[in-house]
C-alpha positions in Angstrom: 107.9 -37.9 -28.3 105.2 -39.3 -30.5 103.0 -42.3 -29.7 100.5 -43.9 -32.2 97.8 -46.4 -31.3 95.8 -48.3 -33.9 93.7 -51.4 -34.4 95.1 -52.5 -37.7 92.0 -54.5 -38.8 92.3 -58.3 -38.8 89.9 -58.8 -41.6 91.1 -56.1 -44.1 93.9 -56.7 -46.7 95.3 -53.2 -46.0 99.0 -53.9 -45.7 100.2 -51.5 -48.4 98.1 -48.6 -46.9 99.4 -49.5 -43.4 103.1 -49.5 -44.5 102.9 -46.1 -46.2 101.0 -44.6 -43.3 103.5 -45.7 -40.7 106.4 -44.5 -42.8 104.8 -41.1 -43.2 104.0 -40.8 -39.4 107.4 -41.9 -38.1 106.3 -42.4 -34.5 108.6 -43.1 -31.6 106.3 -45.7 -29.9 103.5 -47.7 -31.6 100.8 -49.7 -30.0 98.8 -52.0 -32.4 95.8 -54.3 -31.8 94.7 -57.2 -34.1 98.2 -57.8 -35.4 98.6 -61.2 -37.2 101.5 -63.5 -38.0 101.4 -66.7 -40.0 101.8 -70.1 -38.4 101.9 -72.0 -41.6 102.9 -71.4 -45.2 99.3 -71.4 -46.5 98.3 -68.1 -44.9 97.5 -65.5 -47.5 100.1 -62.7 -47.3 97.4 -60.0 -47.5 96.2 -61.1 -44.0 99.6 -61.0 -42.3 100.2 -57.6 -40.7 103.2 -58.1 -38.5 105.7 -58.3 -41.4 104.7 -55.0 -43.1 104.5 -53.3 -39.7 108.1 -54.4 -39.0 109.2 -53.1 -42.5 107.5 -49.8 -42.0 108.9 -49.3 -38.4 112.4 -50.7 -38.9 113.9 -47.7 -37.0 112.1 -48.8 -33.9 114.6 -51.2 -32.5 112.7 -52.6 -29.5 109.5 -54.6 -29.7 107.2 -57.0 -28.0 104.4 -59.1 -29.5 101.7 -60.6 -27.2 99.6 -63.3 -28.9 96.1 -64.0 -27.6 94.8 -66.8 -29.8 95.3 -68.7 -33.1 92.7 -69.7 -35.7 91.8 -70.6 -39.2 88.7 -69.9 -41.3 85.4 -69.3 -39.5 81.9 -67.9 -39.9 80.0 -65.6 -37.5 76.3 -64.5 -37.4 75.4 -60.8 -37.2 79.0 -59.5 -37.2 80.6 -56.4 -38.7 77.2 -55.4 -40.1 76.7 -58.7 -42.0 74.1 -61.4 -41.3 76.7 -64.0 -42.0 80.3 -63.0 -41.8 82.9 -65.4 -43.4 86.7 -65.1 -43.0 89.3 -67.5 -44.5 92.9 -66.5 -44.2 94.1 -69.6 -46.1 95.9 -71.1 -43.1 96.5 -70.7 -39.4 97.0 -67.2 -38.1 98.1 -65.9 -34.7 96.4 -62.8 -33.4 97.7 -60.4 -30.8 98.8 -56.9 -29.6 102.1 -55.5 -30.7 104.3 -52.7 -29.3 107.4 -51.2 -30.8 109.6 -48.5 -29.4 112.6 -46.3 -30.3 113.6 -46.5 -26.7 114.7 -49.5 -24.7 112.1 -51.7 -23.1 113.1 -52.7 -19.6 110.4 -55.3 -19.1 107.3 -56.4 -21.0 104.5 -58.8 -20.1 101.5 -60.3 -21.9 98.9 -60.5 -19.1 95.6 -62.2 -19.8 92.5 -60.5 -18.4 89.9 -62.8 -20.1 90.6 -66.4 -21.0 94.0 -67.8 -22.0 96.0 -68.4 -25.1 93.9 -70.7 -27.3 93.6 -72.4 -30.6 89.9 -72.2 -31.5 88.3 -73.6 -34.6 84.7 -73.1 -33.3 84.3 -69.3 -32.9 80.7 -69.5 -34.1 79.4 -71.5 -31.2 81.6 -70.1 -28.3 82.4 -66.5 -29.2 81.8 -63.9 -27.7 80.8 -65.7 -24.5 84.3 -67.3 -24.5 86.8 -64.7 -25.4 90.6 -64.3 -25.2 91.9 -60.8 -24.2 95.3 -59.7 -22.9 97.0 -56.4 -21.9 100.5 -55.9 -23.2 102.4 -54.1 -20.5 105.8 -52.6 -21.2 108.2 -50.4 -19.0 110.2 -48.2 -21.4 113.3 -46.2 -20.6 113.0 -42.6 -21.8 116.3 -41.2 -20.8 116.2 -41.0 -17.0 112.5 -41.6 -16.9 110.6 -44.9 -16.9 107.3 -44.9 -18.8 104.7 -47.7 -18.5 102.7 -48.3 -21.7 99.7 -50.6 -21.6 98.3 -51.7 -24.9 94.9 -53.4 -24.8 92.3 -54.8 -27.1 89.0 -55.1 -25.2 86.4 -57.7 -24.7 83.8 -57.5 -27.5 80.2 -56.5 -26.9 77.8 -55.8 -29.6 76.4 -52.6 -28.1 79.7 -51.3 -26.8 78.1 -50.7 -23.4 80.1 -53.3 -21.5 79.3 -55.9 -18.9 80.7 -57.4 -15.7 83.6 -58.9 -17.7 84.6 -55.6 -19.2 84.3 -53.9 -15.8 86.6 -56.5 -14.3 89.1 -56.2 -17.1 89.3 -52.4 -16.8 89.8 -52.7 -13.0 92.7 -55.0 -13.6 94.2 -52.6 -16.2 93.9 -49.8 -13.7 95.7 -51.8 -11.0 98.5 -52.6 -13.5 98.8 -48.9 -14.3 98.9 -47.8 -10.6 101.6 -50.3 -9.9 104.0 -48.4 -12.2 107.0 -46.5 -10.8 106.8 -43.8 -13.4 104.3 -42.2 -15.7 101.7 -44.2 -17.5 100.0 -44.3 -20.9 97.1 -46.7 -21.5 95.9 -47.1 -25.0 94.0 -49.3 -27.4 90.7 -50.4 -28.8 88.6 -51.0 -25.7 85.4 -52.0 -27.6 83.6 -49.7 -25.1 81.8 -46.3 -25.5 82.8 -43.4 -23.3 80.8 -43.0 -20.1 80.2 -46.7 -19.6 80.7 -48.0 -16.1 83.9 -49.9 -17.4 85.5 -46.7 -18.8 84.5 -44.7 -15.7 86.9 -46.9 -13.7 89.8 -44.7 -15.0 88.3 -41.3 -14.3 89.8 -40.6 -10.8 93.4 -41.4 -11.8 93.9 -40.9 -15.5 93.0 -38.3 -18.2 91.1 -39.6 -21.2 92.2 -37.6 -24.2 89.0 -38.5 -26.3 87.1 -36.7 -23.5 89.5 -33.8 -23.1 89.4 -33.1 -26.9 85.7 -34.0 -27.2 86.3 -36.6 -29.9 83.2 -37.8 -31.7 84.5 -40.7 -33.7 87.3 -43.2 -33.7 85.7 -45.5 -36.4 85.3 -44.5 -40.0 81.9 -43.3 -41.2 81.4 -46.7 -42.9 81.3 -48.4 -39.6 77.9 -50.0 -38.7 77.7 -47.9 -35.4 78.4 -44.6 -37.1 74.8 -43.4 -36.4 75.7 -43.0 -32.7 76.2 -39.5 -31.3 79.8 -40.6 -30.5 81.2 -43.7 -32.1 84.3 -43.8 -29.9 85.9 -47.1 -28.8 89.6 -46.3 -29.0 91.4 -44.4 -26.2 94.6 -42.9 -24.9 94.6 -42.4 -21.2 97.4 -40.6 -19.3 98.7 -40.2 -15.8 98.3 -36.6 -14.8 101.9 -35.4 -15.0 102.3 -36.1 -18.7 102.4 -33.0 -20.8 100.3 -33.2 -23.9 101.8 -31.3 -26.9 99.2 -32.4 -29.3 96.5 -35.1 -29.7 94.7 -36.1 -33.0 92.4 -38.7 -34.3 93.4 -39.0 -38.0 90.7 -39.3 -40.7 92.2 -42.0 -42.9 91.1 -45.2 -44.5 94.2 -47.1 -43.4 92.1 -49.4 -41.1 88.5 -50.0 -39.9 89.6 -47.9 -36.8 91.1 -44.4 -36.9 94.7 -43.9 -35.6 95.2 -42.0 -32.4 98.4 -39.9 -32.3 99.8 -38.3 -29.2 102.8 -36.0 -28.9 103.9 -35.6 -25.3 106.6 -34.8 -22.8 107.4 -36.4 -19.5 108.0 -34.3 -16.4 111.6 -33.4 -15.8 
């Protein structure tokens, strides 16, 4: 089985690249962060990612979208390597995490770990102190086995070192994982570097594949933090009985994050 995790880049008009990439990869389960859908007819199509994702993954019959907030145009200071960052999607967008699967989803939940679903037109004055983050939790039938997949887009911190809020969120994700009746995969853009107190929460119960394979980068070289020894903020974490057939971080310009691709087997 093949699982793919990717932050699809809210701010980039990369739909054609994304469609081709997903068709070429043909995964069985996909976990996306920063997926957008339009809430009015004025939104520019180049900033709507859910529709091209659905086109490219039409063979994945089961899906669950978990919105976290909705917004229009905004400005932010000192963001994405720019002194003043401006974004105007043309209308109102909804932003969230998205999971699709070849296999039936028994149950799925969108569980907020920070904030609540919000329409916010004032990001510049409130963000990132006021943030909206949720974990998408799905129990998937793989034959006789039940697999819990947790898809998460983490609380933003500029230095990626985390804080009390990220620590609390990771503890909640771990609790959601340990509640599962079967094996567990946790994935997503955590906005945290390896070795931070928040990511260490998972060490005693889950295997971090970016650590096992000594991954140095999950962001493209153009990212503003690429001067770090390890510019790693995206993860796939596994319960210990899952067999890894292969794991790769793909060097592609499909997004402002690199795709993580896992081929695995569940215990028989």
